[in-house]
C-alpha positions as CSV (number, residue, x, y, z in Angstrom):
1,M,116.4,105.7,110.3
2,L,117.2,102.3,109.0
3,L,120.2,102.3,111.4
4,G,117.9,103.0,114.3
5,A,115.4,100.4,113.1
6,S,118.1,97.7,113.1
7,G,118.3,97.8,116.9
8,L,122.0,97.3,116.8
9,F,122.8,100.6,118.6
10,P,121.3,102.0,121.8
11,F,119.8,105.5,121.9
12,S,122.7,106.9,124.0
13,F,125.3,105.7,121.4
14,L,123.4,107.4,118.6
15,V,123.2,110.7,120.5
16,V,127.0,110.7,121.2
17,A,127.7,109.8,117.6
18,S,125.5,112.7,116.4
19,V,127.3,115.2,118.6
20,L,130.7,113.8,117.6
21,C,129.9,114.2,113.9
22,L,128.6,117.7,114.5
23,L,131.9,118.7,116.3
24,L,134.0,117.1,113.5
25,G,132.0,119.2,111.0
26,F,132.8,122.4,112.8
27,L,136.5,121.4,113.2
28,F,136.9,120.7,109.5
29,L,134.5,123.5,108.4
30,R,136.3,124.5,105.2
31,R,137.5,121.1,104.2
32,R,136.0,118.4,102.1
33,F,135.7,116.1,105.2
34,S,133.1,118.6,106.7
35,S,130.3,117.5,104.3
36,V,130.8,113.9,105.3
37,S,130.6,114.8,109.0
38,V,127.4,116.8,108.4
39,F,125.8,114.0,106.5
40,G,126.8,111.6,109.3
41,C,125.3,113.9,111.9
42,V,122.0,114.1,109.9
43,A,122.0,110.3,109.6
44,M,122.6,109.9,113.4
45,V,119.8,112.4,114.2
46,A,117.4,110.5,112.0
47,A,118.3,107.2,113.7
48,C,117.7,108.9,117.1
49,R,114.3,110.1,115.9
50,Y,113.3,106.6,114.9
51,V,114.4,105.1,118.2
52,A,112.7,107.9,120.2
53,G,109.5,107.8,118.2
54,A,109.0,104.2,117.1
55,G,111.2,102.0,119.3
56,I,110.2,100.2,122.4
57,P,106.6,100.8,123.4
58,S,105.9,102.8,126.5
59,D,104.2,101.3,129.5
60,V,100.8,102.8,128.6
61,E,100.6,101.4,125.1
62,V,98.2,98.4,124.6
63,R,100.8,96.5,122.5
64,Q,102.8,96.2,125.7
65,L,100.3,93.5,126.7
66,S,101.2,91.3,123.7
67,P,103.3,88.7,125.6
68,A,100.4,88.1,128.0
69,L,97.7,87.4,125.4
70,P,95.1,86.1,125.2
71,L,93.3,88.0,128.0
72,Y,89.6,87.4,128.9
73,G,87.0,89.7,130.4
74,V,88.8,92.8,129.1
75,E,87.0,96.2,128.8
76,L,88.2,98.9,126.4
77,I,87.2,102.5,126.0
78,G,88.1,104.4,122.8
79,R,87.0,105.6,119.4
80,I,86.4,103.9,116.0
81,A,89.4,104.9,113.9
82,T,88.0,104.2,110.4
83,Q,84.6,103.4,108.9
84,P,83.5,99.9,110.1
85,V,83.3,97.1,107.5
86,Y,80.6,94.4,107.6
87,Y,81.4,90.8,106.6
88,A,78.3,88.6,106.2
89,Y,78.2,84.9,107.3
90,R,77.4,82.4,104.6
91,D,74.7,80.5,106.6
92,S,72.8,83.2,108.4
93,G,71.6,86.8,108.2
94,R,74.3,87.9,110.5
95,G,78.0,88.6,110.3
96,S,81.0,90.5,111.8
97,W,81.7,94.2,112.0
98,V,85.5,94.9,111.8
99,F,87.3,98.2,112.5
100,P,90.5,99.5,114.0
101,F,89.9,101.0,117.5
102,E,91.9,103.9,119.1
103,C,92.2,103.0,122.7
104,E,91.9,105.4,125.6
105,G,91.5,103.2,128.6
106,L,91.6,99.5,129.6
107,N,89.9,97.6,132.5
108,L,91.7,94.4,133.5
109,S,90.9,92.6,136.8
110,G,88.6,95.5,137.9
111,E,91.1,98.3,137.6
112,W,90.9,101.0,134.9
113,R,94.2,102.3,133.4
114,R,95.0,104.7,130.6
115,R,96.1,102.8,127.4
116,S,97.0,104.2,124.0
117,G,97.5,102.5,120.6
118,R,95.2,100.6,118.3
119,V,93.6,97.2,118.3
120,Q,91.5,95.5,115.6
121,V,87.9,95.0,116.9
122,R,85.7,92.2,115.6
123,I,82.1,92.3,116.7
124,G,80.8,88.8,115.9
125,G,77.2,87.6,115.4
126,A,76.0,91.1,114.6
127,P,73.2,92.2,112.3
128,P,74.1,94.1,109.1
129,D,72.3,97.3,110.4
130,L,74.4,97.8,113.5
131,D,74.3,101.5,114.5
132,I,78.1,102.2,114.6
133,A,80.1,104.7,112.6
134,F,83.5,106.3,112.3
135,D,84.7,108.2,115.5
136,D,82.0,106.8,117.7
137,R,83.2,106.4,121.3
138,L,82.5,102.9,122.6
139,L,82.8,100.7,125.7
140,L,83.7,97.2,124.6
141,S,83.8,93.9,126.5
142,G,85.5,90.8,125.3
143,Q,88.7,88.8,124.6
144,L,92.0,90.5,123.8
145,R,94.1,88.2,121.6
146,K,96.7,88.1,118.9
147,R,95.4,88.6,115.3
148,R,93.8,85.5,113.8
149,Y,92.8,87.1,110.4
150,P,95.0,88.7,107.7
151,G,95.2,92.5,107.7
152,G,94.6,95.1,110.4
153,E,96.3,95.6,113.7
154,P,98.5,92.8,115.4
155,I,96.2,92.8,118.5
156,E,92.6,91.9,118.0
157,M,89.6,92.2,120.4
158,A,86.7,89.7,119.9
159,V,83.4,91.2,121.0
160,Q,79.9,89.5,121.1
161,S,77.1,91.3,119.4
162,M,75.6,92.7,122.6
163,A,78.8,93.2,124.6
164,W,79.3,96.9,123.7
165,E,77.9,100.3,124.5
166,E,78.0,103.6,122.7
167,L,79.2,106.4,125.0
168,S,79.0,109.3,122.5
169,G,78.8,109.9,118.7
170,P,81.5,111.4,116.4
171,R,83.2,114.6,117.4
172,R,81.6,117.6,115.8
173,Y,84.7,119.7,115.2
174,Y,87.2,117.1,114.0
175,P,88.7,117.3,110.4
176,R,88.7,113.5,109.9
177,V,85.0,113.4,110.7
178,W,84.3,116.1,108.1
179,G,86.4,114.1,105.6
180,Q,84.5,110.9,106.3
181,A,81.2,112.7,105.9
182,L,82.4,114.2,102.6
183,R,83.6,110.7,101.5
184,E,80.2,109.2,102.1
185,R,78.4,111.9,100.2
186,V,80.8,111.6,97.2
187,A,80.3,107.8,97.3
188,E,76.6,108.3,96.9
189,S,77.2,110.6,93.9
190,L,79.4,107.9,92.3
191,S,76.7,105.3,92.8
192,K,74.0,107.1,90.8
193,G,72.7,105.0,88.0
194,I,75.2,102.1,88.3
195,G,74.2,100.5,91.6
196,R,73.2,97.3,89.8
197,Y,76.8,96.7,88.8
198,P,78.4,96.0,92.2
199,S,81.8,94.8,91.0
200,Q,82.4,97.8,88.7
201,L,81.0,100.1,91.4
202,A,83.5,98.7,93.9
203,V,86.4,99.3,91.6
204,Y,85.1,102.8,90.9
205,K,84.9,103.7,94.6
206,A,88.3,102.1,95.2
207,L,90.0,104.2,92.5
208,L,88.4,107.5,93.6
209,L,87.9,107.2,97.4
210,G,90.1,104.3,98.5
211,Y,87.3,101.9,99.4
212,R,89.5,98.9,98.6
213,K,88.0,96.3,100.9
214,A,84.8,96.1,98.9
215,V,86.6,95.0,95.7
216,P,86.0,91.3,95.1
217,S,88.9,89.0,95.7
218,A,88.8,87.7,92.1
219,I,89.4,91.2,90.8
220,N,92.1,91.8,93.3
221,E,93.8,88.6,92.1
222,Q,93.9,89.6,88.4
223,F,95.4,93.0,89.3
224,S,97.9,91.3,91.5
225,R,98.9,88.9,88.8
226,T,99.4,91.6,86.2
227,G,101.4,93.8,88.6
228,T,98.9,96.7,88.3
229,M,97.6,96.7,91.9
230,H,99.2,100.1,92.4
231,I,96.4,101.9,90.7
232,F,94.2,101.4,93.8
233,A,96.6,103.5,95.9
234,I,95.4,107.1,96.2
235,S,98.5,108.7,94.8
236,G,99.9,111.3,92.4
237,L,97.3,110.5,89.7
238,H,94.3,111.1,92.0
239,V,95.8,114.2,93.8
240,G,97.0,115.6,90.5
241,M,93.5,115.3,89.0
242,A,92.0,117.0,92.1
243,G,94.6,119.7,91.7
244,L,93.8,120.1,88.0
245,F,90.2,120.8,88.7
246,L,90.9,123.1,91.5
247,T,93.4,125.1,89.5
248,I,90.9,125.5,86.7
249,V,88.4,126.9,89.3
250,L,91.1,129.2,90.8
251,Q,92.1,130.5,87.4
252,S,88.5,131.1,86.3
253,I,87.8,133.3,89.4
254,G,91.0,135.3,88.9
255,V,93.3,134.0,91.7
256,P,96.9,134.9,90.9
257,R,99.2,131.9,90.1
258,N,101.5,132.7,93.0
259,W,98.6,132.2,95.4
260,W,97.3,128.9,94.0
261,G,99.2,126.9,96.6
262,V,97.6,128.7,99.5
263,W,94.1,127.7,98.3
264,L,95.1,124.2,97.0
265,L,96.8,123.0,100.2
266,P,93.8,122.9,102.5
267,L,91.5,121.5,99.8
268,L,93.9,118.8,98.8
269,L,94.5,117.9,102.5
270,L,90.7,117.6,102.9
271,Y,90.6,115.1,100.0
272,V,93.5,113.1,101.4
273,V,91.9,113.0,104.8
274,S,88.7,111.8,103.3
275,T,90.4,108.9,101.5
276,G,92.2,107.5,104.6
277,M,95.5,109.4,104.7
278,K,97.6,106.6,103.1
279,S,101.4,107.1,102.6
280,S,101.1,107.5,98.8
281,A,98.4,110.2,99.2
282,L,100.3,112.1,101.8
283,R,103.5,112.0,99.7
284,A,101.6,113.3,96.7
285,V,99.8,116.1,98.5
286,T,103.1,117.2,100.2
287,M,104.9,117.2,96.9
288,A,102.0,119.2,95.3
289,S,102.0,121.7,98.2
290,V,105.8,122.3,97.9
291,Y,105.5,122.6,94.1
292,F,102.6,125.1,94.1
293,L,103.8,127.1,97.1
294,A,107.3,127.7,95.5
295,P,106.2,130.7,93.4
296,L,104.8,132.4,96.5
297,F,108.3,132.4,98.0
298,R,109.9,133.4,94.6
299,R,111.4,130.0,94.1
300,Q,111.4,127.8,91.0
301,P,109.3,124.7,91.5
302,D,111.5,121.6,91.6
303,V,110.1,118.0,91.6
304,S,113.2,116.4,93.2
305,V,113.1,119.0,96.1
306,S,109.4,118.2,96.5
307,I,110.2,114.5,96.9
308,A,113.0,115.1,99.4
309,F,110.9,117.5,101.5
310,A,107.9,115.1,101.5
311,L,110.2,112.2,102.6
312,I,111.7,114.2,105.5
313,L,108.4,115.7,106.6
314,L,106.5,112.4,106.7
315,L,109.3,110.5,108.4
316,G,109.7,113.3,110.9
317,F,106.1,112.8,112.0
318,H,106.0,109.0,111.6
319,P,109.4,107.4,111.7
320,A,108.0,103.9,111.6
321,E,106.8,104.5,108.1
322,I,110.3,103.8,106.8
323,L,109.6,100.1,107.3
324,S,106.2,100.3,105.6
325,A,105.9,98.5,102.2
326,G,103.5,101.2,100.9
327,F,105.8,104.0,101.9
328,I,108.9,102.4,100.3
329,F,107.0,101.5,97.1
330,S,105.6,105.0,96.8
331,F,108.9,106.9,97.2
332,I,111.2,104.6,95.2
333,V,108.8,104.3,92.2
334,V,108.2,108.1,92.0
335,S,111.9,108.8,92.4
336,F,112.8,106.4,89.5
337,I,110.1,108.0,87.3
338,V,111.7,111.4,87.9
339,M,115.2,110.0,87.2
340,G,113.9,108.3,84.1
341,F,112.6,111.6,82.6
342,S,115.8,113.4,83.6
343,V,117.9,111.3,81.2
344,V,115.6,111.4,78.3
345,P,116.2,114.3,75.9
346,E,113.4,116.9,76.0
347,G,113.1,116.8,72.2
348,F,112.4,113.1,72.3
349,V,109.1,113.6,74.2
350,Y,108.0,117.1,73.3
351,R,108.4,117.8,69.6
352,G,106.2,120.9,69.2
353,R,102.6,121.8,68.9
354,G,99.8,120.0,67.1
355,W,97.6,117.0,68.0
356,L,100.0,114.5,66.5
357,N,103.0,115.8,68.5
358,G,100.7,115.9,71.6
359,A,99.7,112.3,71.1
360,W,103.3,111.3,70.7
361,A,104.3,113.2,73.9
362,Y,101.6,111.4,75.8
363,V,102.6,107.9,74.5
364,A,106.3,108.6,75.1
365,S,105.7,109.9,78.6
366,L,103.5,106.8,79.4
367,G,106.2,104.5,78.1
368,I,108.9,106.2,80.1
369,T,106.8,106.1,83.2
370,S,105.9,102.4,82.7
371,V,109.5,101.3,82.2
372,A,110.8,103.3,85.2
373,A,108.1,102.0,87.4
374,F,108.8,98.4,86.3
375,I,112.6,98.8,87.0
376,A,111.9,100.3,90.5
377,S,109.1,97.9,91.6
378,M,110.6,94.6,90.4
379,P,112.9,94.0,93.4
380,L,110.3,95.2,95.8
381,T,107.6,93.0,94.4
382,S,109.9,90.0,94.6
383,L,111.0,90.9,98.1
384,Y,107.6,91.6,99.7
385,F,105.3,89.3,97.7
386,A,107.7,86.7,96.2
387,T,106.2,87.3,92.7
388,F,107.3,88.6,89.4
389,S,104.9,89.8,86.7
390,P,106.6,90.2,83.2
391,V,103.3,91.4,81.8
392,S,103.2,94.4,84.1
393,L,105.4,96.4,81.7
394,F,102.8,96.1,79.0
395,G,99.9,96.1,81.4
396,N,100.7,99.5,82.7
397,L,100.5,100.9,79.2
398,I,96.9,99.8,79.1
399,V,95.8,100.3,82.7
400,V,97.2,103.8,83.4
401,P,95.3,105.5,80.5
402,L,92.1,103.7,81.4
403,T,92.5,104.6,85.1
404,F,93.1,108.3,84.1
405,C,89.8,108.2,82.2
406,I,87.9,106.6,85.1
407,V,89.3,109.2,87.6
408,L,88.4,112.0,85.1
409,C,84.8,110.7,84.8
410,G,84.6,110.4,88.6
411,W,85.7,114.0,89.2
412,L,83.4,115.3,86.6
413,S,80.6,113.3,88.3
414,I,81.6,114.9,91.7
415,V,81.9,118.5,90.5
416,L,78.8,118.4,88.2
417,P,76.2,116.5,90.2
418,V,73.5,117.3,87.7
419,A,75.2,115.1,85.2
420,S,76.5,112.4,87.6
421,E,74.7,109.5,85.9
422,V,76.1,110.4,82.5
423,F,79.7,110.5,83.8
424,N,79.2,107.4,85.9
425,Y,78.0,105.4,82.8
426,A,81.0,106.7,80.9
427,A,83.2,105.5,83.8
428,L,81.4,102.2,83.7
429,A,82.5,101.6,80.1
430,F,86.2,102.4,81.0
431,I,86.0,100.1,84.0
432,D,84.7,97.2,81.8
433,G,87.7,97.8,79.5
434,L,90.0,97.9,82.5
435,L,88.7,94.6,84.0
436,G,88.6,93.0,80.6
437,S,92.2,93.9,79.7
438,T,93.6,92.9,83.1
439,G,91.6,89.7,83.0
440,W,93.0,88.8,79.6
441,L,96.6,89.6,80.7
442,A,96.3,87.6,83.9
443,Q,95.3,84.5,81.9
444,L,98.4,84.7,79.6
445,P,101.0,81.9,80.2
446,G,103.8,83.1,82.4
447,A,101.9,86.3,83.4
448,C,102.9,85.9,87.0
449,W,105.7,83.7,88.5
450,S,106.3,82.7,92.1
451,V,109.9,83.5,92.9
452,A,112.2,83.1,95.8
453,R,112.7,86.3,97.8
454,P,116.0,87.8,96.7
455,P,118.7,88.7,99.2
456,L,118.7,92.3,100.4
457,L,122.2,92.7,98.8
458,A,120.7,92.0,95.4
459,S,118.2,94.8,95.8
460,F,120.8,97.2,97.0
461,L,123.1,96.4,94.1
462,W,120.2,96.8,91.6
463,Y,119.2,100.2,92.9
464,A,122.8,101.4,93.2
465,G,123.5,100.3,89.6
466,W,120.5,102.1,88.2
467,I,121.0,105.3,90.2
468,L,124.6,105.4,89.0
469,L,123.5,104.9,85.4
470,L,120.7,107.4,85.5
471,V,122.2,110.2,87.7
472,H,126.0,110.0,87.9
473,A,127.3,108.1,84.8
474,R,128.9,110.6,82.5
475,N,131.5,108.5,80.6
476,R,132.0,105.0,79.4
477,D,133.9,103.8,82.5
478,Q,131.1,104.9,84.8
479,R,128.5,103.2,82.6
480,K,130.6,100.0,82.8
481,V,130.6,100.2,86.6
482,A,126.8,100.6,86.6
483,A,126.4,97.7,84.2
484,F,128.7,95.5,86.4
485,L,126.5,96.4,89.5
486,L,123.3,95.4,87.6
487,L,124.8,92.1,86.5
488,L,126.1,91.4,90.0
489,A,122.6,92.1,91.4
490,L,121.0,89.6,88.9
491,A,123.7,87.1,89.8
492,T,123.1,87.5,93.5
493,A,119.4,87.2,93.1
494,L,119.6,84.1,90.9
495,A,122.4,82.4,92.8
496,P,120.0,80.6,95.3
497,V,117.9,79.3,92.4
498,I,120.8,78.2,90.2
499,L,123.0,76.9,93.0
500,P,120.6,75.8,95.8
501,G,123.4,74.1,97.8
């Protein structure tokens, strides 16, 4: 898919290359060369899928209008794609409502045409009680322009407070509407008793439900400086906690273990839909589904197979995700965590029964996870954000257990609404500890460095060296090659700094 994303080869060339590799595989069916041909065919098919699904926009997509922007007097019909967010002005009682808008039709110069795709809508000068909600169908009038504010879609539509009309409400039989309604009810449950602590409540909702935009910028900054921003991504921790509660329920009502996956899949999907269907959440729920459904088909659950299946499935539906930072972070980090555990002797982590051995197993597992995540994320953080956080290795040892406790309290608050306030106050104590520890780490000298973005070659050598060391190195010579690749990666990354000429 990266080959297709590069734009170096036309679609016809990739199709011919796929067929040629397939024919070579059949011609050399019982020879070693056949596997190379088959892998080449798979790679070419993946490149074709990217070009076909995420290449040049069609003539009905709204992003086709990008070269002609700005356009005035434009009318759009479509639906609100996520829950609208209100940003208040400093000097008045009004503000802007911002939301992505799924287009259905566009009126330009008095002629309506069908248009698909998304734009970022900004309704300016609007009151805070504007009656709009997720999946409402609207008619908008305003200016279509390139994005002026960070985040959101590349094309933005500026609408005055009265230049819109609601055509219909949310669809009644639409899973995402059900998920959003469930999300709002759960948010009310999480707010019980702690509404007077807005900053902590914003962090609480972000960790449980993905409401990240409400988190104050100062808190976002301290998590960014400590390299622990990843805890706000709905991922394996959150899906795993949901799966844990659901398996306890299934076990208590006598559902056979082989059938757990059949019940877990729709329930976990509903949770992921209600939290916004981010890449990390989709990866986690796909992996969990493969893992829990394996016994139903008399197969042994395998984590690496689950990762590969999730990768293929998600890219099959959304090829453009291969260029998404969240998608790349999610899969690379979880793959390195699995590789890290695979090389550690089982006796090092699990030493038997008893609370002392259990505590050691937890601490050792946390350390392995933190080191593996640090190794995997270091090049990506430098590449995408031009930063390096040395304290992230230690910060994750503090942040991950506290996040686990917060998520645990949140789920107890959700499933036991009678005691919601009790669990919310318990979560509040852990959130205070989380904010206090990350704030202290962020203020340490050298906690976060601004660095030059490393060359792509350096990242490639870094990952190649570690994969060789963790997966394939069986003797001293292979370990020497892996060490050489890692040193070469560091030299390539530091060369522009040491030798700027």
